[in-house]
N, C-alpha and C positions, 0 to 999 in steps of 0.2 A: 763677906769674903768667901771666895770659892774654896771648896775642899781640895786637897792635893789630888784626889782621884779625878775630880772634874777638871782641874787645871791641866792635867796631863792627857786628857782625852783629845784625840786628833780631829774628830769630827762628831757632830751631834748624833746621838744614838736615839732611834725611835723604836718603840715596841710595836712591831707590825708582823702579822702572820701572812707572809707572802709565799704562795706555792712555788717551789723550786725543785729541780732535780740536781742532786749532787752525785758526781761520777768521779771515781778515782782515776788519775792519769798514771798511776804507778802500776806496771804490769804484775807486780807481786801482791797487790791489794785489790781483790775482787769486790768492789763496792759500787753500787748504783742504786740510789733511793730517791723516790719522790717524797718530799716532806714539806714542812712549812717553817719559815724562819720564826724565831722568837724576838730577836732584835736585829736591826740593820743600821748601818751607817755608811759613810763614803769609803771606809777602809775595809769593810767586811760584814760578817753576820754571825749569829749564833743559831744553832738548831739542835733538836733532840734526835739522837740516833739510837737504834737498838743495839748497835755494836760500836766499838771503839775504832777510830782511825788514828794511827800513830801521828805524833807531831811531825811537822815538816813534810807530810805526804801531800804531793800536788793533787789537786782536785779541780774539776770544772763545775761551776754553778750555772744552771740554765733556768731562766724564767719560764714557767709554764705558760704565762699569759702571752708572751710574744716570741719566745724562742731565743732571745738574746742570751749570750753566754759570756763568761768571764773566767779566766784562769786565776787560781788562788791556791792557798795551802792551809792545812790545819795547823793552828798555833796553840790550841788549848783543848784538853779533854778532862772533864770532871765527871767522876762516877756518880750516878744517881740511883737510888733504890737498890743498894747493895750490888752495884755494877750490872743491874738488869737493863739500864739504859745510860746514855752518856750525853752530857751537854758538850757540844763541840763548837769551838770558836774557830772561825775561818777568816783569813786575811787575803784581800785581793793583791795580785801582783802589781796592779796600778790602781790607785784610788780614783774615785769619781762617782757621779750619780748614775748608778747602774739600775736602781730600783724602780724607775718609772713612777715615782711618787709625785702626786700633784703638789705644787708649792714646796719643793724640798728645801731644807735648811740652806742658808747662804754658804756655809762652809763645805757643802757637797760639790761645789762647782769643780769641774776638771781643771 
């Protein structure tokens, strides 16, 4: 039997370190960083940031490998190491296979 957490997941999550650039689309939030994802799925990703971005802040994720970009928003911020860094969860405006992963899970289809 699946746990309730697994049963509510909208798409398969993979632990992949994919180089991306995250840029705030909010003029009041000056944030642009090249970083790596920790986890990815068809609905978004998680990454570590040295600074917090407020929930609901619109951002753009750009793949370093091919320049593809996607609009998204921050949906989660968890303090790490006494708030010296943050685990940020980001959700795409429109889900789909953005990650250019070979043989992506079936539930990533657009």
